[in-house]
C-alpha positions in Angstrom: -15.6 14.4 -28.7 -12.3 15.3 -27.0 -10.0 13.0 -28.8 -6.9 14.3 -26.9 -8.4 12.7 -23.7 -8.3 9.2 -25.2 -5.3 7.3 -24.0 -4.2 3.6 -24.0 -0.8 1.9 -23.7 -0.4 -1.8 -24.5 1.3 -2.5 -21.2 1.6 -1.0 -17.7 -1.8 -0.4 -15.9 -3.6 -0.3 -19.2 -3.1 -4.0 -20.3 -1.9 -6.7 -17.9 -2.1 -10.4 -17.2 -4.9 -11.7 -15.0 -4.0 -15.4 -15.4 -2.4 -17.7 -18.0 -5.2 -17.1 -20.6 -6.8 -13.9 -19.5 -5.8 -10.3 -19.7 -7.4 -7.0 -18.5 -7.5 -4.1 -21.0 -8.3 -0.5 -20.0 -8.7 2.8 -21.8 -9.1 6.4 -20.8 -11.6 8.7 -22.5 -13.2 12.1 -21.9 -16.3 12.3 -19.7 -18.6 12.8 -22.8 -17.9 9.3 -24.1 -21.1 7.2 -23.8 -19.8 3.8 -24.9 -16.6 2.0 -25.7 -16.3 -1.3 -27.6 -13.2 -3.4 -27.9 -12.5 -5.3 -31.1 -10.1 -8.2 -30.6 -8.9 -11.4 -32.0 -5.9 -13.6 -32.7 -3.6 -11.9 -35.2 -2.7 -15.2 -36.8 -6.3 -16.2 -37.3 -8.0 -12.8 -37.4 -10.9 -13.3 -39.7 -12.3 -16.3 -37.8 -11.5 -15.0 -34.3 -12.4 -11.3 -34.5 -15.0 -10.4 -31.9 -16.2 -7.3 -30.0 -17.3 -6.5 -26.5 -18.7 -3.6 -24.6 -16.3 -2.2 -22.0 -17.3 -1.4 -18.5 -16.7 1.9 -16.6 -14.0 1.4 -14.0 -14.4 4.9 -12.6 -14.5 8.6 -13.3 -12.8 11.7 -12.1 -13.2 15.4 -13.0 -11.4 15.0 -16.3 -11.7 11.4 -17.5 -13.7 8.2 -17.6 -11.8 4.9 -17.2 -13.1 1.8 -19.0 -12.0 -1.8 -18.7 -12.8 -5.4 -19.8 -11.3 -8.8 -19.3 -10.6 -11.0 -22.3 -10.1 -14.7 -22.5 -7.2 -15.6 -24.8 -7.2 -19.3 -25.7 -4.2 -18.8 -27.9 -2.4 -16.9 -25.1 -2.2 -13.7 -27.3 -4.5 -11.0 -28.3 -4.6 -8.1 -30.8 -7.2 -5.3 -30.2 -8.5 -1.9 -31.0 -11.3 0.3 -29.7 -14.5 1.8 -31.0 -15.4 5.0 -29.1 -18.9 6.5 -29.1 -19.0 10.2 -28.5 -22.0 12.5 -28.5 -21.5 13.6 -32.1 -19.1 11.1 -33.7 -17.7 7.6 -33.5 -13.9 6.9 -33.9 -11.7 3.9 -33.9 -8.6 3.8 -31.8 -5.5 1.9 -33.1 -1.9 1.8 -32.1 -1.1 4.0 -35.1 -3.7 6.6 -34.1 -7.4 7.6 -34.5 -9.6 7.2 -37.5 -13.2 7.6 -38.5 -12.9 4.5 -40.7 -13.9 1.1 -39.3 -11.1 -1.2 -38.3 -10.3 -3.7 -41.0 -7.6 -6.2 -40.2 -5.2 -6.2 -37.3 -1.9 -4.8 -38.6 -2.3 -1.3 -37.0 -3.9 -2.4 -33.8 -2.5 -2.8 -30.3 -0.8 -6.2 -29.6 -0.5 -8.3 -26.5 2.0 -10.7 -28.2 2.0 -13.5 -25.6 0.7 -14.1 -22.1 3.8 -14.9 -20.1 2.7 -15.6 -16.6 6.2 -15.2 -15.5 5.9 -11.5 -16.3 2.8 -11.1 -14.3 2.7 -9.4 -10.9 1.5 -12.2 -8.5 0.6 -11.5 -4.9 0.9 -14.2 -2.3 -2.4 -15.4 -0.7 -1.2 -14.4 2.8 -0.6 -10.8 1.6 -4.1 -10.5 0.2 -5.5 -11.7 3.5 -3.2 -9.7 5.7 -4.1 -7.2 8.3 -0.8 -5.5 9.3 0.2 -3.9 12.6 3.2 -1.4 12.5 5.4 -1.3 15.5 8.1 1.3 16.4 10.1 -1.0 18.7 11.4 1.5 21.1 7.9 2.7 21.9 5.8 -0.5 22.0 6.7 -2.4 25.2 9.8 -2.9 27.4 10.1 -6.6 28.0 13.8 -6.8 29.1 15.0 -4.0 31.4 18.5 -5.4 31.3 19.1 -4.0 27.8 17.7 -0.6 28.5 19.6 2.5 27.2 20.9 4.9 29.8 18.8 8.0 30.7 15.5 6.5 29.7 12.6 8.9 29.1 9.6 8.0 31.4 7.1 5.9 29.4 4.3 8.4 29.7 6.4 11.5 28.9 6.3 13.4 25.6 8.9 12.2 23.1 11.8 14.2 21.8 14.0 13.5 18.7 16.5 11.8 21.0 14.3 10.1 23.5 14.8 6.4 24.4 11.9 4.6 26.0 13.3 1.0 26.3 10.9 -0.9 24.1 12.4 -4.0 22.7 11.7 -7.3 20.9 11.0 -9.1 24.1 8.3 -6.6 24.8 6.6 -7.5 21.5 6.8 -11.1 22.4 5.1 -10.4 25.7 2.3 -8.6 24.0 1.5 -11.2 21.4 -1.7 -12.3 23.2 -2.9 -8.7 22.9 -2.1 -8.7 19.1 -3.7 -12.1 18.6 -6.9 -11.0 20.4 -6.9 -7.8 18.2 -7.0 -10.1 15.2 -4.0 -8.9 13.2 -2.0 -11.5 11.2 1.1 -9.6 10.1 3.6 -7.3 11.8 5.8 -4.6 10.2 8.7 -3.5 12.4 10.6 -0.3 11.7 14.4 -0.9 11.7 15.9 -3.1 14.4 19.5 -3.3 13.4 22.4 -1.6 15.3 22.2 2.2 15.1 22.7 5.1 17.5 19.3 6.7 17.1 16.0 5.7 18.6 14.5 5.2 15.1 17.4 3.1 13.7 17.3 4.5 10.2 21.0 5.4 10.5 22.3 1.8 10.4 25.7 0.9 11.7 25.6 -2.9 11.3 22.9 -4.5 9.2 23.7 -8.0 10.5 23.3 -7.4 14.2 20.2 -6.6 16.2 20.5 -3.4 18.1 21.6 -4.4 21.6 18.8 -2.2 23.1 16.3 -4.4 21.3 17.8 -7.8 21.9 19.9 -10.1 19.8 19.5 -12.7 17.1 18.0 -15.3 19.4 15.4 -12.8 20.5 14.4 -12.1 16.9 14.2 -15.8 16.2 12.1 -16.3 19.3 9.7 -13.5 18.2 9.4 -14.7 14.6 8.8 -18.3 15.7 6.2 -17.2 18.3 4.4 -15.1 15.6 4.4 -17.9 13.1 2.9 -20.3 15.7 0.0 -17.8 16.0 -0.3 -17.4 12.2 1.3 -14.0 12.2 3.8 -12.9 9.5 6.8 -10.6 10.3 8.4 -8.1 7.9 11.4 -6.0 8.6 12.5 -2.5 7.4 15.3 -2.5 4.7 17.1 0.9 4.9 19.3 0.5 1.8 19.1 4.0 0.3 21.5 5.3 3.0 23.6 4.1 5.8 24.6 5.6 9.2 27.4 8.1 9.9 29.0 5.6 12.4 29.0 2.6 10.0 32.4 1.2 9.4 32.3 2.0 5.7 31.6 5.7 6.1 34.0 6.0 9.0 36.7 4.5 6.8 36.0 7.2 4.2 36.1 9.9 6.8 39.5 8.6 7.9 41.1 7.8 4.5 39.3 10.1 2.1 39.6 9.1 -1.6 42.1 6.4 -0.6 39.4 4.5 1.3 38.3 1.2 -0.3 34.8 2.4 0.4 35.1 5.8 -1.3 33.1 4.5 -4.3 30.3 3.2 -2.0 29.0 6.8 -1.7 28.2 9.7 -4.0 31.0 12.2 -3.0 31.6 15.4 -4.9 35.2 16.0 -3.7 37.5 15.4 -0.8 37.9 15.9 2.1 34.3 15.3 3.3 32.6 18.2 4.9 29.1 18.7 6.4 28.9 22.5 6.7 27.4 24.6 5.3 26.2 21.7 3.1 27.5 18.2 2.8 29.6 17.6 -0.2 28.2 14.1 -0.5 24.7 12.8 -1.3 22.6 12.0 1.8 19.1 11.3 2.7 17.1 14.6 2.8 20.2 16.7 3.4 20.8 14.8 6.7 24.6 14.6 6.9 24.5 11.6 9.3 22.7 9.5 6.6 25.0 9.3 3.6 23.4 7.8 0.5 24.8 4.5 -0.8 25.8 4.1 -4.4 23.7 1.0 -5.2 25.0 0.9 -8.8 28.4 -0.1 -7.3 28.6 -4.0 -7.6 30.2 -4.2 -4.2 27.5 -2.2 -2.5 24.8 -4.1 -4.4 26.2 -7.5 -3.3 26.6 -6.2 0.3 22.9 -5.2 0.5 21.5 -8.2 -1.4 23.4 -10.5 1.0 21.7 -8.8 3.9 18.3 -9.2 2.3 18.9 -12.9 2.0 20.6 -13.3 5.4 17.6 -12.3 7.5 15.2 -14.6 5.6 17.6 -17.5 5.9 18.7 -16.8 9.5 15.5 -15.6 11.1 12.8 -16.8 8.7 11.2 -13.4 8.3 8.4 -13.0 5.7 9.5 -10.0 3.7 10.8 -6.5 3.6 9.5 -2.9 3.7 11.8 -0.8 1.6 12.7 2.6 2.9 13.0 5.5 0.4 12.5 2.9 -2.3 12.1 5.3 -5.3 15.6 6.8 -4.8 17.3 3.5 -5.6 17.9 2.3 -9.1 15.4 -0.1 -10.7 18.0 -2.7 -11.6 18.9 -3.0 -7.9 15.3 -3.8 -7.0 15.0 -6.3 -9.9 18.0 -8.2 -8.5 16.6 -7.8 -5.0 13.3 -9.4 -6.0 15.0 -12.2 -7.8 17.2 -13.0 -4.8 14.5 -12.7 -2.2 11.9 -14.7 -4.1 14.4 -17.5 -4.8 14.7 -18.1 -1.1 11.1 -17.4 0.0 8.7 -17.2 -3.0 5.8 -15.8 -0.9 7.9 -13.1 0.7 6.2 -9.7 0.7 8.2 -6.8 -0.9 6.6 -3.4 -0.3 8.2 -0.1 -1.1 7.9 3.3 0.6 6.9 5.5 -2.4 4.7 8.6 -1.7 4.1 9.4 -5.4 3.0 7.4 -8.5 4.7 4.0 -8.3 3.7 2.3 -11.6 7.2 1.6 -12.8 8.0 -0.4 -9.7 4.8 -2.5 -9.9 5.2 -4.3 -13.2 6.0 -7.7 -11.7 9.7 -7.4 -11.7 10.3 -5.3 -8.5 7.7 -4.8 -5.7 4.5 -6.5 -4.7 3.0 -3.2 -3.6 3.8 0.2 -2.1 2.7 2.1 0.9 -0.5 3.6 -0.4 0.0 7.3 0.6 -2.2 8.5 -2.2 -5.1 6.8 -0.5 -4.0 8.1 2.9 -3.9 11.7 1.6 -7.4 11.3 0.1 -8.8 10.0 3.4 -7.1 12.9 5.3 -8.6 15.5 3.0 -12.1 13.9 2.9 -12.7 12.5 6.4 -10.2 14.1 8.8 -10.0 17.7 7.5 -13.1 18.1 5.2 -11.1 19.8 2.5 -12.9 17.9 -0.3 -16.4 16.6 -0.7 -17.7 13.2 -1.6 -17.5 13.8 -5.3 -13.9 14.9 -5.2 -13.0 12.0 -2.9 -14.6 9.6 -5.4 -12.6 11.1 -8.2 -9.4 10.7 -6.2 -10.2 7.1 -5.3 -10.9 6.3 -9.0 -7.5 7.7 -9.9 -5.8 5.5 -7.2 -7.7 2.4 -8.5 -6.7 3.2 -12.1 -3.0 4.0 -11.3 -2.1 0.3 -10.9 -3.0 -3.1 -12.2 -5.3 -5.0 -10.0 -2.7 -7.3 -8.4 -0.7 -4.2 -7.4 -3.8 -2.7 -5.8 -4.3 -5.9 -3.7 -0.6 -5.8 -2.8 -0.5 -2.2 -1.6 -0.2 -1.4 2.1 -3.0 0.9 3.1 -2.5 3.1 6.1 -4.0 6.1 7.9 -0.8 7.2 9.5 2.7 6.0 10.5 5.8 6.9 12.5 6.4 9.6 9.8 3.0 11.4 10.0 0.7 12.9 12.6 -1.8 10.4 14.1 -5.0 10.3 12.1 -7.1 10.8 15.3 -5.2 14.0 15.9 -5.9 15.1 12.3 -9.5 14.5 13.1 -9.1 16.9 16.1 -10.0 14.0 18.4 -13.3 13.3 16.6 -13.6 9.5 17.1 -16.6 9.2 14.8 -14.5 10.5 11.9 -11.6 8.3 12.9 -13.8 5.2 13.0 -15.2 6.1 9.6 -11.8 6.5 8.1 -10.7 3.1 9.5 -13.8 1.5 8.1 -13.1 2.9 4.6 -9.5 1.7 4.7 -10.5 -1.8 5.7 -13.1 -2.0 2.9 -10.8 -1.0 0.0 -8.3 -3.2 -2.0 -5.0 -3.5 -0.3 -3.7 -4.8 3.0 -4.8 -2.5 5.9 -2.1 -1.5 8.3 -2.7 -0.2 11.9 -0.1 2.0 13.4 0.5 0.8 17.0 -1.9 2.4 19.4 -4.4 3.8 16.9 -6.8 1.0 17.9 -6.9 2.4 21.5 -7.2 6.0 20.7 -3.6 7.3 20.8 -2.9 10.8 19.5 0.2 12.6 18.4 1.3 15.4 16.1 4.2 15.6 13.7 7.3 13.5 14.4 8.4 13.0 17.2 5.0 13.4 18.8 3.5 10.6 16.7 6.0 8.2 18.4 4.7 8.3 22.0 4.9 5.2 24.2 2.1 2.7 23.7 -0.6 3.0 26.3 -1.0 -0.2 28.2 -3.1 1.1 31.1 -6.5 -0.2 30.2 -8.2 2.6 32.1 -6.6 5.0 29.6 -7.4 3.0 26.5 -10.5 3.6 24.5 -12.2 0.2 24.8 -15.0 1.2 22.4 -12.5 2.1 19.7 -10.6 -1.2 20.4 -13.8 -3.1 19.9 -14.4 -1.3 16.6 -11.0 -2.3 15.3 -11.6 -5.9 16.3 -14.9 -5.9 14.4 -13.3 -4.3 11.3 -10.6 -7.0 11.3 -13.1 -9.7 11.8 -15.2 -8.4 8.8 -12.1 -8.2 6.7 -10.9 -11.7 7.5 -14.3 -13.4 7.3 -15.4 -11.8 4.0 -12.9 -12.3 1.2 -14.7 -9.7 -1.0 -12.7 -7.0 0.8 -9.3 -8.6 0.4 -9.8 -10.3 -3.0 -12.9 -9.1 -4.7 -13.7 -6.6 -7.5 -14.7 -3.1 -6.7 -17.1 -0.6 -8.3 -17.1 3.0 -7.1 -20.6 4.4 -7.1 -21.8 8.0 -7.8 -24.3 8.6 -5.1 -23.9 12.4 -4.7 -23.2 13.5 -1.2 -21.6 10.4 0.2 -18.8 8.0 -0.7 -20.0 4.5 -1.8 -18.7 1.4 -3.5 -19.6 -2.2 -4.1 -17.4 -5.2 -3.6 -18.0 -8.7 -5.1 -16.7 -12.2 -4.4 -18.0 -15.5 -5.7 -21.6 -14.3 -6.1 -21.7 -12.3 -2.9 -22.3 -8.5 -3.0 -21.3 -5.9 -0.5 -22.0 -2.2 -0.2 -19.9 0.4 1.6 -21.4 3.8 2.5 -19.7 6.8 4.2 -21.0 10.2 5.2 -18.3 12.3 7.0 -20.4 15.5 6.8 -22.3 17.1 9.6 -25.5 16.7 7.7 -27.8 13.8 7.3 -27.6 12.6 3.7 -30.4 11.4 1.5 -29.3 9.1 -1.3 -30.6 7.9 -4.6 -30.7 4.2 -3.9 -31.4 3.1 -7.5 -27.8 1.8 -7.8 -27.9 -0.2 -4.6 -31.6 -0.9 -3.8 -32.2 -4.0 -1.8 -32.0 -5.8 1.6 -28.7 -5.9 3.5 -27.1 -7.0 6.8 -24.9 -4.5 8.6 -21.7 -6.5 9.2 -20.5 -4.3 12.0 -23.6 -4.2 14.1 -25.7 -7.1 12.9 -28.8 -5.0 12.0 -30.9 -5.5 8.9 -31.0 -2.6 6.5 -33.3 -1.8 3.6 -32.1 0.6 1.0 -34.4 2.4 -1.4 -34.5 5.8 -3.0 -35.4 7.4 0.3 -32.6 6.0 2.3 -31.0 8.4 4.8 -27.4 8.1 6.2 -26.8 9.8 9.4 -24.1 12.4 10.0 -20.5 11.1 10.4 -21.6 7.6 9.9 -20.5 4.6 7.7 -21.9 1.2 6.9 -20.5 -2.1 5.6 -23.4 -4.1 4.3 -23.8 -7.5 2.8 -26.7 -8.0 0.4 -29.3 -10.5 1.3 -31.5 -12.5 -1.1 -34.5 -11.9 1.1 -35.2 -9.6 4.1 
């Protein structure tokens, strides 16, 4: 047995709170391990409470097997160890290490000292049930021509880095019927505050709406109209950096180290210079986006006040946090405390493209943009770089990365304003695109549709992925739009996909998983290959209803799944 592969931590994604008297415990082992038992009890009454339970496989990848169980803790505390069965030996795993001797007593075991619900990561019900729609305001719809920038780019023309199309908040208001008919119930807007660029990530004034988008009254009108339709609205918080033309940075440019804002930034020396390299920290070496020093109390209070202001003033429902992992953890802890004090069910989601476990412990974010899943879907479905086995391995890693609440709070996406359109990555293959969307909608986490994906918009790298929304119905893909409407309906009508447990299956040449909720069982199958796939149906044999088409399906060991096809099935008691 490969003992070095065995790993457990008594916190993080290995041991976390489910509710006030229940915890989930996980352990990682090598693939050769056949069985894991957990030995657990109350440390203050060990002899009369000690019990054991077989753990369940959460998933596997090319290196490890991941196990889990949920333990009821009547005393609101639990102490535990593991018994690991390898092919040629049995070992006991304790906090102090590994031993071939049976566990006796509790003093060297792992300890969950108290189940403090206040420490748990809790996700609001509306987030669990949300289907998001991301809007890049300048490119969605022009509802008020009186606030148009000069020298507009024609709506159907290819975008450039400096193009302005005239989209605004009134345009979004005008298209709410369309969004309601689509079925989404949450909107994520990229930045809307005053800034010189078309993307607005170079903020000048965080407390004013960019005049090309509208004003405070327009935003209030939009939020109220959305709320009346059951649609939530979250805004983009660009707190890692500010714009070149902000009053604070302009003051530093003018007064140098004598500026009262000099300590707001991370400056090496004075005077400021941009060539050949900036002598101050900035976002991605972009001189026009100087990085803010969020450890400075004045900067912190300035930004936290903004976070509170827009919730109080416009009643927004949360924040998407730009470049979130480049800001210190204490800032985000204070951010969460201040935001949740005003609106306890506000959604806080960070833009982090790498492992985000430290931000998802219950004291900072509700979730992150799930780019790990995005990358796996690109490799598996769009570009065919990995097979079903490798995709299953990557999916299991994603599921094991975070505790369950964090998985439900993540924002799942196929693409965004920062990436090529997924349909373009599929080289226009709409079968593959529909399959990827189906997979995204069937996995834990809130699905997010980038504007126009649902009607077949394409686009390469930025700025091409930011084309003007196609409103001419003759140019929209009506079949694809209908597919998205059906996916959204399935997601919203079957809570298993937004709240239920998941088991990733190993069916060979296709991706498959089950979802459960309150006695109902669902099965998802996907075959992006060019070949018809025959599956071993022993893990999923039975009668089902196809939730997207309404057909009845029988799965047995001879079941065939057609090329570039996927199914979302609900199990039936009888055929």
